C-alpha positions, 0 to 999 in steps of 0.5 A: 295822404290827408295832409298832402291832398289838403296841402294841394286844395290850399296851394290851389286856392292861393294860385286862384286868389293871385290870379283874381288880384293879378287880373282885378287891377282897376285902371284910374283915370286922373285928369286936368280939365278946364271948365268954362262957358262959351258961345259954342261949347265943344263937344265933350271929350270921350273920358267925360262923357259918363259924367257930362250931366253931373259935371253940367249940373254941379259946376254950371258949365257949358264946355270941359276941356282935358288939358292934361291927364293920365291913366293908371293900372291899380294893382296893389292901391299903393301906386302913384302917378302924375298927370300933367299940363303946360302949367298944372301937375296932378300928383296922385299917390295911393295910400291903399285900397278899401272895399268901396275904394281907394285913399288918395293924396293929392298935390296940385303944382302951377308949374312948381308952386304947390297950390294944394295938398289934400286927402281924399277917397275915390270911390269904385262907384262914383267919380271924385271931382275937386274944383281948383283954381280960376284960370282964364275965364273958366275953372280948373277941376281935377277929375278922377274916375274909376274905369 
């Protein structure tokens, strides 16, 4: 009888743990953003509202436009996805999860040409912003945020 009760407790613990990880999936928003200085800036896109001050402070631009985006629910920390715009594509390959965030491999393409490949860590507490190439009078930014 004691063994049966112990097994039941362990089975319930696994069921609760499984349910927690299933419902504990985190969403990652990734975006291709054009930052530029213009005479009459448009309002900041809602996806960037939370980090607007930091973007303005660190990059010195007054307008940020999302030209491509993707949102992915991470359940295992091993997913991959693509955020695309007319000319650029950001391929994100999650390499695993740590307590602090996610280990990512990022590849930035302009049409079919690989412009950048790098490994990065995305913190669960703060966004990851990478400065990309100049685009016209502005700058391409790669932005990833755990929501």
